[in-house]
N, C-alpha and C positions, 0 to 999 in steps of 0.2 A: 709638596706640602703635606704634612701629616695632620690627621684630623684631631682637633682639640676635644670635640664631643661628637659621638655617633649614637644616635637614637634609632633603634630598630623596632618597628611596630608591626607585629604579625597580624595578618587578617585585615589590615586596613586597605580598602579598595578605593582607588581614585577612578572617576568615571569621565569618559569623553563628553564634551558639551553636546556632541551629536546625539548621544543617548539622553542626556539631561533635557534636551529641548522637547523630547517626546513624553516626558514624565509630568505628572501634576506637580505644581509648585510645592505642595506640602511634602512630597516625597523627596524632592531635591533639598528642601530646607532641613528635613530630618537627617538626611545623609550628611549634609555640611556640618550640623550641630554634633553629630556622632564622631565625625572626622576630627573636629576641633577638640572635643573632649578627649579622644584617644591620644592625640598629639600632646595636649596639655599634661595629662597624667604620665604618659611615657617620658616626656621631657623632664618633668619634675623628679621622677624616679631616677632617671639616668644622670641628670645634671646635679643632683644633690651633693653638695660638698665640692663640686668642681668649679674651677674659675673659668668663666666664659669670657673670651677676649672682647674688648670694646671695638667698635668699628674703626677702621675698615675691616670687613670680614667677607668670607665667601660661604654661602649656604648652598650645599648641594642636596637636591631632592631627587631620590631615585625611586622609581616605581617598579615593582615586580608583579608580573601577571602573565596569564597564558597567551595574551596577544599584545603586540606593540601598537602604540598610538602614534599618529604623525605628530610632528614637532609642535604645532600650535595647539592641538588638542591635548598633548601632554602637559604643556605649561598651564593651560586652562583648567585641566583636571586637578591641579594642585592649589587652586585658589583658596580653599579653606585651610589647607595645610600652611600655605605661605602667610596668610593673615595671622594664624595662630603663632607661628614662629616669630614673626615680627613683633607681635604683642609680648611674647615671652622675652624677647630681646630689648623690649621697651623702645622700639623705633618704628617709624612708618615703613611699610613695606616698599615704598617708592624711594626711600632714602638712597641717595647715590653712593654712600659709603658701604652699602651692602650689595653684593652681587649674588643674585640667585642663579644657580645653574641647575639644569634638569637632565636626568638620564633615565634610562629604563632597561630592564633585563627581562628575558622570558623565564618564567618559572611557573609551575603548575598551581602554586598558591599565591594569593595576593599578599603583599606587604609593602611597607614604605620604609626607606632609610633616610634619615636626616643627618647630614654631616656639617659641622661648623669648623671653619679653619681661619686662622689669621690670614689676612690678604698680603 
């Protein structure tokens, strides 16, 4: 499948829940709000004038960073990103017509890529 929409967000860092559990709740909340804001504006800029398919769709979230996370931490680290993508698609993130997939790559800089494809 080819990507209908690909949003690349330089510098966006997703963090393992293992790290989040040691932080004060205000630090976690601030990071989540910053992630959501970055996703919202990058999406709006990239998607402007493009036709996004209606569900069923596949949303692939890819994390780039210096270290890999294990599978459950990878998925949990995308919570704020996933919620924002679902809001932008005007659906609930638990809607069975949307399949979220998670991937990661080692890179010295942090970034996130969001790809949307027809299912």
